[in-house]
VMD Tcl script that draws the C-alpha trace (Angstrom):
set ca {
  {186.43 49.88 126.24}
  {182.83 48.98 125.38}
  {181.93 49.72 121.78}
  {178.73 49.47 119.75}
  {180.00 49.40 116.21}
  {182.54 52.23 116.21}
  {180.83 54.09 119.06}
  {183.07 54.15 122.12}
  {181.16 54.24 125.40}
  {183.82 53.88 128.08}
  {184.68 50.97 130.36}
  {181.26 50.45 131.93}
  {178.65 52.67 130.27}
  {175.49 53.81 131.97}
  {172.51 53.90 129.60}
  {169.31 55.91 130.02}
  {166.31 53.71 129.26}
  {163.77 54.76 126.65}
  {160.67 55.54 128.73}
  {157.43 56.63 127.14}
  {156.31 60.10 128.26}
  {159.56 60.50 130.19}
  {162.68 60.21 127.99}
  {162.04 63.32 125.93}
  {164.76 65.90 125.09}
  {164.23 67.98 128.28}
  {164.61 64.91 130.50}
  {167.53 63.61 128.45}
  {169.22 66.98 128.90}
  {169.35 66.76 132.69}
  {170.46 63.11 132.53}
  {173.27 63.93 130.11}
  {174.35 66.78 132.37}
  {174.67 64.22 135.15}
  {176.67 61.56 133.36}
  {174.47 59.32 131.17}
  {176.76 57.75 128.55}
  {174.17 56.62 126.00}
  {170.54 57.70 125.79}
  {167.53 56.67 123.76}
  {164.46 58.49 122.54}
  {161.04 57.51 123.77}
  {159.91 54.57 121.69}
  {158.41 55.63 118.38}
  {155.51 53.89 116.66}
  {156.49 52.69 113.22}
  {152.93 53.28 111.98}
  {152.90 56.81 113.35}
  {156.29 57.54 111.84}
  {155.49 56.39 108.31}
  {152.28 58.41 108.44}
  {154.20 61.47 109.65}
  {152.09 61.79 112.82}
  {153.37 64.83 114.70}
  {153.70 62.98 118.02}
  {155.97 60.42 116.32}
  {158.04 62.79 114.20}
  {158.70 65.09 117.19}
  {160.42 62.17 118.89}
  {163.03 62.20 116.12}
  {164.37 65.51 117.45}
  {168.02 65.09 118.37}
  {170.32 67.74 119.81}
  {174.09 67.67 119.45}
  {174.71 67.61 123.21}
  {172.83 64.30 123.43}
  {175.20 62.27 121.30}
  {175.65 59.38 121.26}
  {171.93 58.69 121.08}
  {169.70 55.94 119.73}
  {166.25 56.21 118.19}
  {164.00 53.41 119.41}
  {161.24 51.96 117.22}
  {158.37 49.57 117.86}
  {155.77 47.97 115.65}
  {154.25 44.70 114.48}
  {154.37 44.98 110.69}
  {157.69 44.17 109.05}
  {157.20 46.48 106.06}
  {156.24 49.39 108.32}
  {159.20 48.75 110.60}
  {161.57 48.65 107.62}
  {160.27 52.01 106.38}
  {160.37 53.48 109.89}
  {163.94 52.26 110.17}
  {164.80 54.14 106.99}
  {163.20 57.34 108.32}
  {164.99 56.97 111.65}
  {168.27 56.36 109.86}
  {167.87 59.63 107.97}
  {167.51 61.49 111.30}
  {171.19 60.61 111.87}
  {171.25 59.12 115.36}
  {174.29 57.08 116.39}
  {172.20 53.91 116.38}
  {168.72 52.50 115.87}
  {167.15 50.41 118.63}
  {164.22 48.03 118.30}
  {161.82 47.56 121.19}
  {160.92 43.92 121.80}
  {160.39 44.45 125.50}
  {157.47 46.82 126.14}
  {154.94 44.80 128.18}
  {151.98 47.18 128.25}
  {148.74 45.78 126.92}
  {148.15 48.54 124.36}
  {151.44 47.63 122.67}
  {151.75 43.87 123.20}
  {148.16 43.12 122.23}
  {148.83 44.69 118.84}
  {151.71 42.31 118.22}
  {154.47 44.80 119.00}
  {156.99 45.19 121.82}
  {157.27 42.08 124.00}
  {154.67 40.28 121.88}
  {157.44 39.42 119.41}
  {158.91 37.13 122.08}
  {156.12 34.75 121.10}
  {157.21 34.74 117.47}
  {160.99 34.55 117.30}
  {161.14 33.89 113.52}
  {159.19 37.10 112.90}
  {161.40 39.00 115.36}
  {164.49 37.78 113.52}
  {163.06 38.64 110.10}
  {161.96 42.11 111.24}
  {165.34 42.83 112.77}
  {167.17 41.56 109.69}
  {165.22 43.91 107.43}
  {166.16 46.91 109.56}
  {169.81 45.86 109.77}
  {169.90 45.64 105.97}
  {168.64 49.19 105.37}
  {170.37 50.97 108.26}
  {173.65 52.79 107.73}
  {174.39 52.72 111.45}
  {174.41 50.04 114.19}
  {171.10 48.39 115.10}
  {170.53 47.29 118.69}
  {167.67 45.55 120.48}
  {166.01 45.84 123.90}
  {163.97 42.89 125.09}
  {163.03 40.75 128.11}
  {163.87 37.28 129.40}
  {160.85 35.83 127.61}
  {157.08 36.01 127.43}
  {156.46 34.15 130.70}
  {158.13 31.74 133.11}
  {157.74 28.81 130.71}
  {159.30 30.61 127.76}
  {162.47 32.28 128.96}
  {164.16 32.11 125.57}
  {166.61 34.99 125.81}
  {169.66 32.82 125.02}
  {168.14 31.68 121.71}
  {166.93 35.20 120.97}
  {170.37 36.70 121.57}
  {172.17 34.15 119.41}
  {169.78 34.51 116.51}
  {169.75 38.30 116.62}
  {173.52 38.45 116.82}
  {173.72 36.12 113.80}
  {171.73 38.53 111.66}
  {173.81 41.54 112.64}
  {172.66 43.43 115.72}
  {175.47 45.34 117.42}
  {174.34 45.14 121.08}
  {171.52 43.80 123.22}
  {169.85 45.14 126.36}
  {167.92 42.65 128.48}
  {165.36 43.60 131.13}
  {165.45 40.94 133.84}
  {161.73 40.19 133.85}
  {159.30 38.37 131.58}
  {156.45 40.13 129.86}
  {154.01 38.41 132.22}
  {155.74 40.02 135.21}
  {155.35 43.53 133.82}
  {157.35 45.50 136.42}
  {156.37 43.38 139.42}
  {158.71 41.44 141.64}
  {162.50 41.70 141.64}
  {164.36 41.57 138.35}
  {166.20 38.27 137.77}
  {169.63 38.80 136.27}
  {170.64 35.12 136.35}
  {169.91 34.51 132.67}
  {171.59 37.77 131.76}
  {174.71 36.42 133.45}
  {174.42 33.12 131.57}
  {174.10 35.08 128.37}
  {177.37 36.85 129.11}
  {179.01 33.48 129.79}
  {177.83 32.08 126.45}
  {180.95 31.75 124.25}
  {178.85 32.41 121.14}
  {177.89 35.89 122.30}
  {180.45 38.54 121.34}
  {178.29 41.67 121.21}
  {177.91 43.94 124.27}
  {175.19 42.86 126.69}
  {173.58 45.50 128.91}
  {171.44 44.63 131.91}
  {168.29 46.46 132.92}
  {165.96 46.21 135.90}
  {166.06 47.51 139.49}
  {169.30 49.50 139.20}
  {168.56 52.20 141.77}
  {171.87 52.62 143.61}
  {175.63 52.58 143.02}
  {175.89 49.33 145.01}
  {173.44 47.53 142.73}
  {175.19 48.72 139.59}
  {178.54 47.44 140.86}
  {177.01 44.18 142.06}
  {175.50 43.45 138.65}
  {178.80 44.24 136.97}
  {180.78 41.96 139.26}
  {178.24 39.16 139.65}
  {176.97 38.88 136.09}
  {179.72 40.45 134.00}
  {177.45 42.77 132.01}
  {179.11 45.35 129.79}
  {177.02 48.16 131.24}
  {173.65 48.85 132.84}
  {170.53 50.62 131.65}
  {168.74 52.77 134.19}
  {165.07 53.65 133.90}
  {162.67 54.46 136.70}
  {165.38 55.30 139.24}
  {166.46 58.25 137.10}
  {163.03 59.92 137.03}
  {163.39 63.04 139.12}
  {166.84 61.85 140.13}
  {169.24 62.25 137.18}
  {172.10 62.40 139.68}
  {172.10 58.60 139.86}
  {174.45 58.42 136.86}
  {176.98 60.72 138.49}
  {176.67 58.90 141.81}
  {177.34 55.48 140.26}
  {180.39 56.78 138.41}
  {181.77 58.41 141.55}
  {181.25 55.23 143.57}
  {182.92 53.09 140.90}
  {185.91 55.41 140.81}
  {186.39 56.08 144.52}
  {184.43 53.45 146.44}
  {182.72 56.30 148.25}
  {179.28 57.82 148.02}
  {178.83 61.21 146.42}
  {176.90 63.60 148.62}
  {173.22 63.69 147.57}
  {172.00 66.81 145.79}
  {171.15 69.75 148.01}
  {167.72 71.32 147.86}
  {169.26 74.16 145.84}
  {170.62 71.67 143.31}
  {167.27 69.92 143.08}
  {165.46 73.19 142.46}
  {168.04 74.36 139.90}
  {167.82 71.10 137.93}
  {164.03 71.11 138.10}
  {163.97 74.68 136.72}
  {166.37 73.70 133.95}
  {164.10 70.78 133.07}
  {161.03 73.03 133.10}
  {162.62 75.68 130.89}
  {163.69 73.12 128.29}
  {160.23 71.51 128.41}
  {158.61 74.85 127.58}
  {161.17 75.66 124.92}
  {160.63 72.33 123.15}
  {156.89 71.81 123.64}
  {155.52 75.33 123.99}
  {154.19 77.11 127.08}
  {151.04 75.11 127.79}
  {152.16 71.57 126.96}
  {155.60 72.17 128.42}
  {154.13 73.21 131.75}
  {151.45 70.51 131.89}
  {153.78 67.63 130.97}
  {156.33 68.76 133.53}
  {153.83 68.05 136.31}
  {154.62 64.34 136.36}
  {158.18 65.10 137.50}
  {157.77 67.33 140.56}
  {157.02 64.59 143.08}
  {160.14 62.71 142.04}
  {162.40 65.77 142.14}
  {161.36 66.50 145.71}
  {160.79 62.99 147.03}
  {161.36 62.72 150.74}
  {160.62 66.33 151.67}
  {158.30 66.65 154.64}
  {154.94 68.32 153.99}
  {155.66 68.67 150.28}
  {152.05 67.98 149.29}
  {150.90 71.59 149.67}
  {153.70 72.80 147.37}
  {153.05 70.03 144.88}
  {149.40 71.09 144.61}
  {150.51 74.58 143.62}
  {152.96 73.22 141.05}
  {150.43 70.93 139.36}
  {147.42 73.24 139.36}
  {148.82 76.41 137.82}
  {149.65 77.08 134.19}
  {151.54 80.26 135.05}
  {155.31 79.99 134.67}
  {156.08 82.76 137.15}
  {153.91 81.13 139.82}
  {155.74 77.83 139.32}
  {159.12 79.52 139.65}
  {157.96 81.39 142.74}
  {156.85 78.10 144.30}
  {160.16 76.44 143.46}
  {162.03 79.39 144.97}
  {159.90 79.13 148.12}
  {160.65 75.39 148.33}
  {164.36 76.13 148.08}
  {164.22 78.76 150.81}
  {162.00 76.78 153.15}
  {163.85 73.48 153.01}
  {167.30 75.06 152.97}
  {166.42 76.70 156.29}
  {165.17 73.39 157.66}
  {168.42 71.59 156.77}
  {170.65 74.44 157.96}
}
mol new
graphics top color blue
foreach p $ca { graphics top sphere $p radius 0.5 }
foreach p [lrange $ca 0 end-1] q [lrange $ca 1 end] { graphics top cylinder $p $q radius 0.2 }
display resetview
């Protein structure tokens, strides 16, 4: 049984990665419905949170069905991160996660996210301050290092464990790699072999099939895997991995009717949480992924992403279901 603090997550938990502009409550809902064991909010700016910016405070919204859930924070100022940690703690998630892995320029160039991999003492001090004020477990997500010459994840893990983090997720790339090239799990495996490390270690990067999840478990001994991009428009990946682990057989892929039904569910929650206009507009980024692989989908996609009328969207989704069900029949 894998545990973070007193939170029991099962034998080999599947985590939903915190993805900006993706891992909001509507998306988390469909992932939870399909077997995600632990989910995280989109990362929240510490500066935005302490200033009560609406975009930041909205990300604190937690629904009971989502538990266990972690609130993820990022920032470069220790005092701001401490205060943001206090605010996040009051929102009563199961845990608080700190982002030391985001590679995007807008974040790293401000000294946040993966930038802290260049200043380990500051990373340790920042983490320690949050651990001290939090009444729940604090976890960290990071990368192998800043670049090829500074893959310092072993040192990072030991030092963060020493000051009290309860689990660590490692993305198998450096900041310099961004999301390019295959993820390298070798150091993640060495981390698991390190006798000093007793906290759960979760691996992240390129998990897009049941076979890969099992391979990483068996080859590198990770306590669980975190899934990001492969879940966008395909929340069934969690269910498929669990089925494969249990039976050794592949679960049948979702039918077109199941894809449409889940997409509608996602859309309805998006509107409910964000309002009609924003809920419809921000749903547009998901349609291509929900219907990936369908022949001649472009004409339907154009209808979905150019109308702000809910009924027209539903009519288009219903047409897609009818058309492609007939094709597969």
